[in-house]
N, C-alpha and C positions, 0 to 999 in steps of 0.2 A: 542574435539577442533577440528575446521576448518582450516586446513592451507593452503586450498587454496584459491585462488583470492575470494572477494568478488564480486558479481554479483547480482545487484538489476534487471534485466530482461533479462527473459530466450527468447527468441529469437523466437525458433520454437513454447515454449507455446503462446507466443503475436501472433504471425501470423495465428496458428492455429484458436485460440482464434475467430479471425477476419476472415477469411477466408473463414474457414471450412461452416458456416453456408451460404453465399454466393455462394460457390460451388451448397451445395445441393439446395436452392434454385435455382439458374441458373438450375443444372440439371432436377427441378422439371419442370419448365417452360418449357425448350425444350421438355421435356415426354407430356406435355400435348399438347403441339403445335404440335408436332411428330403424338400422338396418337387420340387426343380430340379435332379437328378442330368445330366438329359441337355443342362443350360444353359439357352438362351435370353435371351428378353427378362428372366423375371421374376428368373432367376439374379443376370444382369447389374446388376439395380438394388438387389437386395437385397447383392450383395458390393460396388458403388461407391457406391453413396451415401449408408450411415449411414456409413462411414469416412471418406469427406467432410467429411459434415457433422458430423463428432465434432472432425476437425481445425479445421474453422473457428470450429467452439464453442469451443476450449480456444485458439484466437488470439483471437477477438476478444469472444467471451458475457463473459469476469470485464471486462473494460474497461470495454465498455460498461454493465454492471450497475454498475460502482463509479462512473461518469462521471455515472448517473441519481442514483444515490444521495447522492453530492456536491450536485447539483444540489438536490435534494430538502432535504439539510440545513441548504445556504448560505438557505435561501427560510426554514427554518423559522427559524434564528437570526435573522433580520431581522426577522421578525414576533414573537419574542420580546423585541426590545431588545436584544441582543449588538451589539456593535457591532465588528466586525471591521476591527480596525487593523493587522490583517499575517497572509495567509494564503499558508499554503506548501504548493505539492502537490505529492508527490514519487509514484516509481513506486509503494510500499507503504502509503500512508497522506496524510492531507491532516491538517493543523495549521492551526487558525485559532484567533487571541489577541485577546482582546478588553483592551488594557491597563489603558483607564478603570475597568474593572469587576474586574478581574485575574482573570478566568477563561480557559477555554480548550477547546475543541471540535475534536473528534479523527475522523476517522474510517479505519476500516485496510482494507485491499483484502481480505484474507482473513475478513474480518467487517463485509460494506455493510449490512445489517440492521439495525444498532445502533450509533449515534452518540453520542456522550459530550462532556456538560458539563459541566466540572467547575473548581473553584476552581483557582487557579491556587498557592496556598497547601498542595498537597497532592503537588508537584513536591519533591523530596527533593533530586536534586542533578541539574546541568545540562553541560556539557559538549560538546567539538568535537574531533571525532577526523578526523586529516588522512589517516590511512590508510597513513602513511610506512613503508616497509620497505627495506631496505637500508643501505647505508652508502655516502659519500661521493658520488663520480660516480655508482654505480647506484642512488642513494637516489630512490624513485618510488613513485608510488600510483596503486590503480585507483579509487578510492572517497576520498568526503570526506562527512561525516556530521555532524550534529551532537545530540547524545544525552540525554535524561534520562530518571529514574524517578520513577513516580508511585505509590504504595502498594507498592514493591517489584518492577514492571514494566520492566525498561529498554526503552525507544521508541529505535530509530535513526529517522531520517530523512534519507536520501540527499539531500546537494545535490549531486552531481556521482557519477557514474556510469561505467564504462566497461571493454571486455574489453580493454582494453589498459592497459598502465601507463605513464603518464608520468611526466618527471620533474616534482621537485616547484617550479620555477621556473617551468614551465608555466604559460600563461595560462589552463586549464582547471582545475588545481589552484588558484590563487592566487583565482579568482572561486568556487569552489566553497567554499574556507576561508573569503573573506569571505560569505560568505551565509551559513554556517553561524555564523560568531561574530556577526553579524546577528541571526539568529534565537536565538543564545543570551541575548546582550544583553537582546533584545523578553521573553524569556520568563522572564529575571532580573527586570526592569522591572515585569512583569505581577505574579511574585510579590509582589515589595515592595509593589503597590497590593491584594492580595488579601486577604480576609476571613478 
């Protein structure tokens, strides 16, 4: 079990994820300008390859790192005797609940190198957010989530997200609310069984 404070973001990882590809591209542009002023194949490589690789890095590397670390976390949990009764994978985090032992395991997208295993008794508040905005027939949502607070840190786990606003009676919204309510109940049950 982790006793250290919960951190959803590793600032060093976040900055390096964003800035290192930019720095490499800038250095390649500088080298291309200094050594290949007349153009040619060297200039083309220095001006085309690093931006393309940076784009691929930003599109795929974070997801691949997160998925790999999530697999490692699940293997470690199984070895340690953690019973994963419920697992919820979201775009920014993974929450695994062991109801029998009242434990909770978490991994965050922007802090993938640190997984947390905590007693569910550290949860102070659990609730569902349907994301409803607007009134009457204009009411709708583009995000549904369940939220909980551990040691003063609020954790939001999305059960539905969209770049479009959906009516509140939409199947997407209702399914998202159902998932969020189920996970909130699971967390409450684990908290009740936690030591």
